[in-house]
MARBA-843881 format. One record per residue (C-alpha): residue number from 1; x, z negated, y negated. Coordinates in Angstrom, 1 decimal, always signed. Layout:
(NUM; (X; Z; Y)) ...
This chain:
(1; (+26.8; +139.8; +168.2)) (2; (+29.7; +140.6; +170.5)) (3; (+33.0; +142.4; +169.6)) (4; (+36.2; +143.1; +171.5)) (5; (+39.7; +143.9; +170.6)) (6; (+43.2; +144.2; +172.2)) (7; (+45.8; +141.5; +171.7)) (8; (+48.8; +139.8; +173.2)) (9; (+48.9; +136.4; +174.8)) (10; (+52.3; +134.7; +174.4)) (11; (+53.0; +131.7; +176.6)) (12; (+56.0; +129.5; +175.9)) (13; (+57.0; +127.1; +178.7)) (14; (+59.2; +124.1; +177.9)) (15; (+59.6; +120.3; +178.5)) (16; (+57.9; +117.9; +176.2)) (17; (+61.2; +116.2; +175.4)) (18; (+62.6; +119.5; +173.9)) (19; (+63.2; +119.0; +170.2)) (20; (+63.9; +121.0; +167.0)) (21; (+65.0; +119.5; +163.7)) (22; (+64.1; +116.0; +164.8)) (23; (+60.5; +116.7; +166.0)) (24; (+59.0; +117.9; +169.3)) (25; (+59.7; +121.6; +169.8)) (26; (+56.1; +122.3; +170.7)) (27; (+55.0; +120.8; +167.3)) (28; (+57.6; +122.8; +165.4)) (29; (+56.4; +126.0; +167.1)) (30; (+52.7; +125.4; +166.4)) (31; (+53.5; +124.6; +162.7)) (32; (+55.6; +127.8; +162.5)) (33; (+52.7; +129.8; +164.0)) (34; (+50.3; +128.3; +161.5)) (35; (+52.7; +128.9; +158.6)) (36; (+52.8; +132.6; +159.7)) (37; (+49.0; +132.8; +159.7)) (38; (+48.7; +133.4; +163.5)) (39; (+45.1; +133.4; +164.9)) (40; (+45.6; +130.1; +166.7)) (41; (+47.8; +128.1; +169.1)) (42; (+47.1; +125.6; +171.8)) (43; (+49.5; +123.2; +173.4)) (44; (+48.9; +122.3; +177.1)) (45; (+50.6; +119.4; +178.8)) (46; (+51.0; +119.7; +182.5)) (47; (+50.9; +116.8; +184.9)) (48; (+53.5; +118.4; +187.2)) (49; (+56.0; +121.3; +187.3)) (50; (+59.5; +122.6; +187.6)) (51; (+61.6; +125.2; +186.0)) (52; (+64.9; +127.0; +186.5)) (53; (+66.7; +123.8; +187.5)) (54; (+64.2; +123.1; +190.2)) (55; (+64.0; +119.5; +189.0)) (56; (+60.5; +118.2; +189.6)) (57; (+58.7; +116.8; +186.5)) (58; (+55.7; +114.8; +187.3)) (59; (+53.5; +112.0; +185.9)) (60; (+53.3; +110.4; +189.3)) (61; (+56.8; +109.2; +189.4)) (62; (+57.4; +106.9; +186.4)) (63; (+61.1; +107.7; +185.9)) (64; (+60.5; +111.5; +185.6)) (65; (+57.4; +111.2; +183.4)) (66; (+59.3; +111.4; +180.1)) (67; (+59.7; +115.2; +180.3)) (68; (+56.4; +116.7; +181.5)) (69; (+55.8; +120.5; +181.3)) (70; (+54.4; +121.9; +178.1)) (71; (+52.9; +125.3; +177.6)) (72; (+52.0; +126.8; +174.2)) (73; (+49.5; +129.7; +174.2)) (74; (+49.2; +131.9; +171.2)) (75; (+47.0; +135.0; +171.0)) (76; (+47.3; +137.6; +168.2)) (77; (+48.2; +141.2; +167.6)) (78; (+51.3; +142.7; +169.2)) (79; (+53.2; +143.1; +165.9)) (80; (+52.4; +139.6; +164.8)) (81; (+53.5; +138.1; +168.1)) (82; (+56.8; +140.0; +167.9)) (83; (+57.3; +138.7; +164.4)) (84; (+56.6; +135.2; +165.6)) (85; (+59.2; +135.5; +168.5)) (86; (+61.8; +136.7; +166.0)) (87; (+61.1; +133.6; +163.9)) (88; (+61.2; +131.3; +166.9)) (89; (+64.6; +132.7; +168.2)) (90; (+66.7; +129.9; +166.5)) (91; (+64.3; +127.2; +167.9)) (92; (+64.4; +128.3; +171.5)) (93; (+67.6; +127.3; +173.2)) (94; (+66.0; +127.4; +176.7)) (95; (+62.6; +127.8; +178.2)) (96; (+60.5; +130.7; +179.3)) (97; (+58.4; +133.1; +177.2)) (98; (+55.9; +135.5; +178.7)) (99; (+53.7; +138.1; +177.1)) (100; (+50.7; +139.9; +178.5)) (101; (+48.1; +142.2; +177.0)) (102; (+44.7; +140.6; +176.8)) (103; (+41.2; +141.6; +175.6)) (104; (+39.7; +139.3; +173.1)) (105; (+35.9; +138.9; +173.3)) (106; (+34.2; +137.1; +170.5)) (107; (+30.7; +135.9; +170.5)) (108; (+28.7; +135.1; +167.4)) (109; (+28.9; +136.0; +163.8)) (110; (+32.0; +134.0; +163.1)) (111; (+30.2; +131.2; +161.2)) (112; (+30.3; +127.7; +162.4)) 
């Protein structure tokens, strides 16, 4: 069985050293998304990147490896993503958030 639906992909870019309430920011965001009943969230850690400061963050240079790039991807309906962004506003002092419309394609009957 195959079904398709429209949704929004939210990507949140940050450094792994970013924190909120004493815990890693990426962890706080994923826990908030789970608390709000979002469809799912994935945290991706990048081996190299740079942001608005143009400072290079890489695992290759030991002294810069403490703040590698992190991307959180969350896919859900547009209204639910907007509600999540409102809830995350106090957590995000810096970083980049992107939104794009996506088509979700599910395979199978939903049973694992």
